[in-house]
Structure formats: structure tokens, C-alpha cells
N, C-alpha and C positions, 0 to 999 in steps of 0.2 A: 543344912547338912543333915543327911539321913544317918541316924544312929541305929545300927543293926544290933539287936541283942540276941537274936536267934539266927540259925542257919537259913539260907534261902529256901531250902527244902521244907523247913518247918513253917515258914511264912506261907508257902504254897499249900501246905497241908491244912492249915487253919483257914486260909483264904478260900479253899475249895468248899469247906463246910459253911463258912460265912456267906458265900455266894448262894449256896443252895438254900440256906435259911431265908435270905433276902428274896429269892425267887419264889419260894413257897409262901412267904408272907404276902407277896404281891398276888400270887395265884389264888389264895383263899378268898380274896375279895372279888375275884372274877366269876367264880362259879362254885356250886356245891356238889356238882356231879363228879364222882371219883375218877371216872375215865378222862374227863376233860381236865381235871386237876393234874392228873399224871401226864397227859399230853402236853399241856402248857409248860409244866415244869421240865420235862425231858427235852423240850424244844429249846430251853434256855440254859439248862445245866448240862452242857456238853462242850467239847473242845472247839468245835467250829463256831458256836455262838460266842464263847468267851474270847476267841480270836477276834471276832467282829467287834466286840465291846472294847477290846484293847485298841483296835484300829480307830474306833470312834473317838476315843479320848486322847490318843497319842499326842496330838498337837497341844493339848491343854496340860500336859504333864510338865513338871519342872525338869531341868536337866538332871537333877539328882534322881528323880523318879524314873526318868527314861533310862538312866544308867542301872538302877535297881532292876528294872524290867529286862534290860539287855542281859544282865547277869543271870536273872532267873530263866531267861530263854535258853541260856547255854548250859543249864543243868543236864546231867546225863538222863537219857530217855529210857524208860523201861522197855525191855525187849518186845513185849506185846504191842507197843505203840509205834514201832518202826515204820509201819505202812503209812501212817499219817504224821510223820515226824515234824514237819514244818508247822502244821496246825497245832499239834500237841505242845510244841515248844512255846508258841505264842500264848496258848491257854495257860501254860505254867507261869509265864511271865505275868499274865493277868492275875492269876491266883496269888502270886508273890505280892503284887501291889495291894490287892484286897486284904490279904493277911497283915501286911505291914500297917496299912491304914487302920484296920480294925484294932490292932494292938497299940498303936502309937498316935494316931491322928483321926479320931472319929469325925471331926468336923470335915476333913478332906474326904473321907469315905462318904459321908452324907451328901456332900456336894456332888460327887459322881453318881450316887444313887439318884439324885434329882435329875442329872443329865440323862441317865438311862431311861428314867420314867417318861421323859419328854420326847423320846425317839419313837419311830415307827415300830421298833422291836418290842415295845411294851404296850402296844395298843391292841 
């Protein structure tokens, strides 16, 4: 059973930061070129990529995690994001999961980090 101590918006907020740190940590071991660092990072820290990462792990989530993601997906969307609403909603759901795992289940977070690193997206 998932025990939420924060709002879904707060989980998404911290999840966004945690994901960026994860990607930056990955990136610094790929190159020392600042333009390449930026390119690799921005390719992976955006709504479309995060949506793809959620799609990748969806079947491996527990029912409770899927419910948490569904609820995160239904959070209100900022006005500036309306043009990519479906993608942004999925990215928010992804960030909710990352934030939740970061604060409450680092083992689960590390499991999915390993899954991500083994995909074509991180080669």
C-alpha cells in the first residue's frame, strides 16, 4: 500500500529534480564536452522522453504504482502546456513516481534506474 505524505504535485516537483540529477550523473560519464553534455541532458529531461520512460516501465509497476501514476496524470496542466497536454500529463505521472520512490523507496527507484540504463535510450 502506497502511503502518500505529500501532495502529488510535490512528488512531481521533487521527481523532476531527481530525474534531472540522474540524467546529469549519467551524462558526465559520457563526455566532457559542454555542448554534448547539454545535448544529451536536454534529450532526456523533457516531457516526451519522460513519457517514453513511463511507457517502458508501465507493465512492471504494481497496481498501487499505476494508480499513483494515473492520479498524477490527472493533475491540472499549466496553461502554457496545453498544446502538448497528453505528453505533459504522462511526464507528470512519471515525475510523481520518481519523486515518490526517491522519498519512500530508494530500492525501487534504483531498480528502475537500472532498467533505464539497459535500454537503447541510454546508450
